[in-house]
Phi, psi and omega in degrees: 000319177299321178294326178294317177298319179295320180293327178293331174084005182270354178224151174275165179298323179295321178292320179297316181296319179297315178297319180298317179297318180295315179296319179297317179295315178298319179297318179295319180295314180296321178297319181291332178282325181280337184304311179295327181297324180273323186294311187297314176296321179293320178297318178297318178297316180297320178296320179294320180291325175295320179295319179293324179292326181286335184284000000 
């Protein structure tokens, strides 16, 4: 994607790299915030299914 932006010629390599770093950081932060929201309900569901299998 960076090469495509570079080929289009509307951004310099430094701007593309800066944008890439910012997007990567934002993605990591959002992933770390969403992980508990998804993990806890799924973990509870898995525990319930294990309990049902043992019964």
